[in-house]
N, CA and C of each residue as an Amber inpcrd file, in Angstrom:
protein
   282
   0.8380000  -1.1810000   0.0000000   0.0000000   0.0000000   0.0000000
   0.8830000   1.2430000   0.0000000   0.6070000   2.1860000  -0.8490000
   1.3880000   3.4070000  -0.9630000   0.6720000   4.5410000  -0.2540000
   1.3980000   5.2770000   0.5750000   0.8610000   6.4400000   1.2600000
   0.8420000   7.6020000   0.2710000  -0.3170000   8.1610000   0.0140000
  -0.4500000   9.2100000  -0.9980000   0.1950000  10.5310000  -0.5770000
   0.5160000  10.6870000   0.7210000   1.1660000  11.9220000   1.1620000
   2.6720000  11.8810000   0.9200000   3.1880000  10.7420000   0.4730000
   4.6120000  10.6120000   0.1960000   4.8690000  10.8220000  -1.2950000
   6.0200000  11.4030000  -1.5840000   6.4340000  11.5490000  -2.9770000
   7.0580000  10.2350000  -3.4120000   6.5670000   9.6580000  -4.4950000
   7.0920000   8.3940000  -5.0050000   8.1430000   8.6730000  -6.0700000
   9.3000000   8.0340000  -5.9250000  10.4020000   8.2020000  -6.8740000
  10.8030000   6.8220000  -7.3560000  10.7780000   6.6090000  -8.6750000
  11.0690000   5.2850000  -9.2610000  12.2770000   5.3140000 -10.1910000
  13.1250000   4.2840000 -10.0290000  14.1780000   4.0100000 -10.9890000
  15.2280000   5.0830000 -11.1880000  15.4410000   5.9380000 -10.2320000
  16.4410000   6.9970000 -10.3800000  17.7580000   6.5950000  -9.7300000
  18.8300000   7.2360000 -10.1630000  20.1580000   7.0340000  -9.5890000
  20.5670000   8.3150000  -8.8790000  21.0760000   8.1660000  -7.6600000
  21.4260000   9.3320000  -6.8460000  22.8820000   9.2900000  -6.4200000
  23.5010000  10.4670000  -6.3660000  24.8120000  10.6840000  -5.7630000
  24.7550000  12.0370000  -5.0890000  25.6480000  12.2810000  -4.1380000
  25.6490000  13.5530000  -3.4180000  24.6920000  13.5010000  -2.2540000
  23.9430000  14.5660000  -2.0280000  23.0020000  14.6510000  -0.9140000
  21.5790000  14.4030000  -1.4020000  20.8400000  13.6060000  -0.6300000
  19.4510000  13.2960000  -0.9790000  18.5860000  13.4640000   0.2680000
  17.6150000  14.3630000   0.2170000  16.6540000  14.4990000   1.3050000
  15.6490000  13.3570000   1.1880000  15.4510000  12.6340000   2.2870000
  14.6000000  11.4390000   2.2240000  13.2810000  11.5660000   2.9740000
  13.0850000  12.6460000   3.7240000  11.8170000  12.8230000   4.4350000
  10.6510000  12.7500000   3.4520000   9.5940000  12.0650000   3.8430000
   8.3350000  12.0510000   3.0850000   8.4680000  11.4770000   1.6770000
   9.4510000  10.5970000   1.4560000   9.6690000  10.0460000   0.1150000
   9.6760000   8.5240000   0.1250000   9.1550000   7.9670000  -0.9480000
   9.1000000   6.5150000  -1.1530000   9.9260000   6.2190000  -2.4030000
  11.0830000   5.5910000  -2.1990000  11.9980000   5.2790000  -3.2930000
  11.7640000   3.8360000  -3.7390000  11.5740000   3.6390000  -5.0290000
  11.3160000   2.3070000  -5.5810000  12.3320000   2.0310000  -6.6840000
  13.0570000   0.9120000  -6.5510000  14.0440000   0.4880000  -7.5580000
  15.0480000   1.5910000  -7.8970000  15.5100000   2.3110000  -6.8830000
  16.4890000   3.3790000  -7.0900000  17.8870000   2.8830000  -6.7250000
  18.8920000   3.5690000  -7.2470000  20.2870000   3.2600000  -6.9490000
  20.8980000   4.4570000  -6.2460000  21.5120000   4.2010000  -5.1060000
  22.1680000   5.2390000  -4.3220000  23.6580000   4.9480000  -4.3160000
  24.4350000   5.7810000  -5.0180000  25.8850000   5.5960000  -5.0830000
  26.5320000   6.2190000  -3.8720000  27.5590000   7.0330000  -4.0870000
  28.2180000   7.7510000  -2.9980000  27.2710000   8.8740000  -2.5920000
  26.4740000   8.6080000  -1.5630000  25.3710000   9.5050000  -1.2430000
  25.2480000   9.7010000   0.2660000  24.7980000  10.9030000   0.6260000
  24.4740000  11.2080000   2.0060000  22.9510000  11.3120000   2.0820000
  22.3330000  10.3990000   2.8140000  20.8850000  10.3930000   2.9880000
  20.5620000  11.3220000   4.1570000  19.7820000  12.3670000   3.8890000
  19.4940000  13.3930000   4.8890000  18.0630000  13.2360000   5.4080000
  17.9490000  13.0650000   6.7370000  16.6380000  12.8700000   7.3520000
  16.4560000  13.8930000   8.4660000  15.3130000  14.6040000   8.4350000
  15.0580000  15.6700000   9.3970000  13.9310000  15.4030000  10.3720000
  13.3460000  14.2230000  10.3370000  12.2930000  13.9070000  11.2920000
  10.8980000  13.9660000  10.7050000  10.7780000  14.0980000   9.3980000
   9.4630000  14.0690000   8.7500000   8.9540000  12.6430000   8.6600000
   8.0320000  12.4200000   7.7540000   7.5110000  11.0650000   7.5660000
   8.6660000  10.1420000   7.1900000   8.6910000   8.9630000   7.7730000
   9.7810000   8.0230000   7.5390000   9.8810000   7.6540000   6.0670000
  11.0960000   7.6830000   5.5250000  11.2560000   7.2950000   4.1250000
  11.0570000   5.7990000   3.9490000  10.6950000   5.4160000   2.7370000
  10.5550000   3.9910000   2.3920000  11.4930000   3.6950000   1.2440000
  12.1490000   2.5380000   1.3240000  13.0600000   2.0900000   0.2800000
  12.6150000   0.7010000  -0.1380000  12.2770000   0.5500000  -1.4020000
  11.7450000  -0.7160000  -1.9130000  12.5600000  -1.1210000  -3.1430000
  13.2780000  -2.2280000  -3.0510000  14.0600000  -2.7150000  -4.1800000
  15.2250000  -1.8160000  -4.5530000  15.7470000  -1.0670000  -3.6040000
  16.8290000  -0.1140000  -3.8740000  18.1950000  -0.7430000  -3.6180000
  19.2240000  -0.1700000  -4.2580000  20.6020000  -0.6050000  -4.1000000
  21.4120000   0.5390000  -3.5020000  22.2420000   0.2200000  -2.4960000
  23.0380000   1.2400000  -1.8130000  24.5250000   0.8870000  -1.9040000
  25.3420000   1.8810000  -2.2580000  26.7930000   1.7390000  -2.2760000
  27.3790000   2.9890000  -1.6250000  28.1520000   2.8250000  -0.5880000
  28.8200000   3.9610000   0.0800000  27.8250000   5.0280000   0.5280000
  26.7070000   4.6100000   1.0880000  25.7040000   5.5600000   1.5880000
  25.9640000   5.8540000   3.0650000  25.7220000   7.0980000   3.4620000
  25.8090000   7.4800000   4.8670000  24.5680000   8.2950000   5.2240000
  24.3270000   8.4520000   6.5170000  23.1580000   9.1920000   6.9880000
  23.5810000  10.5130000   7.6000000  22.7490000  11.5380000   7.4140000
  22.9190000  12.8420000   8.0400000  21.5730000  13.1940000   8.6560000
  21.5650000  13.4390000   9.9610000  20.3250000  13.7540000  10.6700000
  20.3260000  15.2290000  11.0430000  19.1740000  15.8860000  10.9060000
  19.0260000  17.2930000  11.2670000  17.6320000  17.5160000  11.8210000
  17.4060000  18.6850000  12.3990000  16.0820000  19.0200000  12.9380000
  15.6440000  18.0600000  14.0350000  14.3770000  17.6640000  13.9860000
  13.7920000  16.7910000  15.0090000  14.5210000  15.4430000  15.0950000
  14.9690000  14.9200000  13.9650000  15.6840000  13.6410000  13.9600000
  16.9930000  13.7590000  14.7390000  17.7230000  14.8450000  14.5320000
  18.9820000  15.0520000  15.2410000  18.7430000  15.2290000  16.7380000
  17.6960000  15.9720000  17.1090000  17.3940000  16.1520000  18.5330000
  17.0720000  14.8200000  19.2000000  16.3790000  13.9290000  18.5020000
  16.0710000  12.6120000  19.0470000  17.3560000  11.8110000  19.2540000
  18.2410000  11.8450000  18.2890000  19.5100000  11.1300000  18.4250000
  20.3300000  11.6990000  19.5780000  20.3650000  13.0140000  19.7020000
  21.1080000  13.6340000  20.8150000  20.5310000  13.2240000  22.1680000
  19.2130000  13.1310000  22.2750000  18.5810000  12.6670000  23.5110000
  19.0490000  11.2530000  23.8520000  19.0330000  10.3680000  22.8660000
  19.4760000   8.9910000  23.1040000  20.9560000   8.9400000  23.4560000
  21.7810000   9.7540000  22.7910000  23.2080000   9.7890000  23.1110000
  23.4420000  10.2790000  24.5380000  22.6890000  11.3000000  24.9500000
  22.8220000  11.8270000  26.3020000  22.4460000  10.7640000  27.3330000
  21.3330000  10.0800000  27.0860000  20.9020000   9.0310000  28.0110000
  21.9450000   7.9160000  28.0760000  22.5030000   7.5680000  26.9450000
  23.5050000   6.5130000  26.8890000  24.7760000   6.9360000  27.6260000
  25.2310000   8.1830000  27.4170000  26.4600000   8.6790000  28.0380000
  26.3280000   8.7530000  29.5560000  25.1260000   9.0490000  30.0410000
  24.8960000   9.1550000  31.4730000  24.6150000   7.7990000  32.1060000
  24.5170000   6.7740000  31.2740000  24.2410000   5.4360000  31.8000000
  22.8140000   5.2810000  32.2950000  21.9590000   6.2220000  31.9380000
  20.5660000   6.1740000  32.3880000  19.7210000   5.4380000  31.3600000
  18.7510000   4.7280000  31.8420000  17.7730000   4.0650000  30.9790000
  18.4080000   3.1540000  29.9400000  19.5140000   2.5070000  30.2950000
  20.1930000   1.6370000  29.3370000  19.2730000   0.5300000  28.8430000
  18.4590000  -0.0210000  29.7300000  17.5410000  -1.0840000  29.3140000
  16.5520000  -0.5710000  28.2670000  16.0540000   0.6480000  28.4490000
  15.1330000   1.2310000  27.4780000  15.8290000   1.4330000  26.1400000
  17.0380000   1.9630000  26.1570000  17.7820000   2.1990000  24.9140000
  18.0470000   0.8730000  24.2080000  18.4600000  -0.1420000  24.9510000
  18.7010000  -1.4630000  24.3540000  17.4190000  -2.0150000  23.7380000
  16.3050000  -1.8460000  24.4430000  15.0300000  -2.3700000  23.9630000
  14.5620000  -1.6410000  22.7040000  14.8090000  -0.3410000  22.6180000
  14.3640000   0.4450000  21.4630000  14.8860000  -0.1000000  20.1480000
  16.0730000  -0.6510000  20.1880000  16.7000000  -1.1010000  18.9550000
  16.5570000  -2.5970000  18.7420000  15.6600000  -3.2330000  19.5060000
  15.3760000  -4.6430000  19.3110000  14.4440000  -4.8270000  18.1200000
  14.4720000  -5.9870000  17.4940000  13.6130000  -6.2280000  16.3390000
  12.1360000  -6.1520000  16.7060000  11.3640000  -5.4760000  15.8490000
   9.9180000  -5.4030000  16.0140000   9.4260000  -4.4330000  17.0730000
  10.3090000  -3.6530000  17.6710000   9.9110000  -2.7240000  18.7260000
   9.3980000  -1.4310000  18.1040000   8.2200000  -0.9880000  18.5390000
   7.6400000   0.2640000  18.0590000   7.1590000   1.0650000  19.2680000
   7.5420000   2.3280000  19.3260000   7.0820000   3.2160000  20.3910000
   6.2230000   4.2820000  19.7640000   5.0460000   4.4920000  20.2800000
   4.1450000   5.5100000  19.7420000   3.4880000   5.0330000  18.4600000
   2.7900000   5.9470000  17.8550000   2.1350000   5.6280000  16.5900000
   2.0930000   6.8600000  15.7170000   1.9970000   6.6580000  14.4300000
   1.9820000   7.7560000  13.4630000   0.5690000   7.9600000  12.9790000
């Protein structure tokens, strides 16, 4: 099922910087690319190929990562942090 609020991109090849918020990539190729996520609707990747891809977080996404890093550095809520990254774990709803 495709979310109509997402921009669908098919069969394109990307290099450089690519904003991924609110986008559904289908059968795309990502070469030497920086995937940029700011906390919008989660991107979807379907049948895509990645080579030398890295992530860049900004805005709300970066603040969330900083919160988790702070909690981890302080040794607080380690069980919660470990659980968050377990398979099938979902917190909240969209």
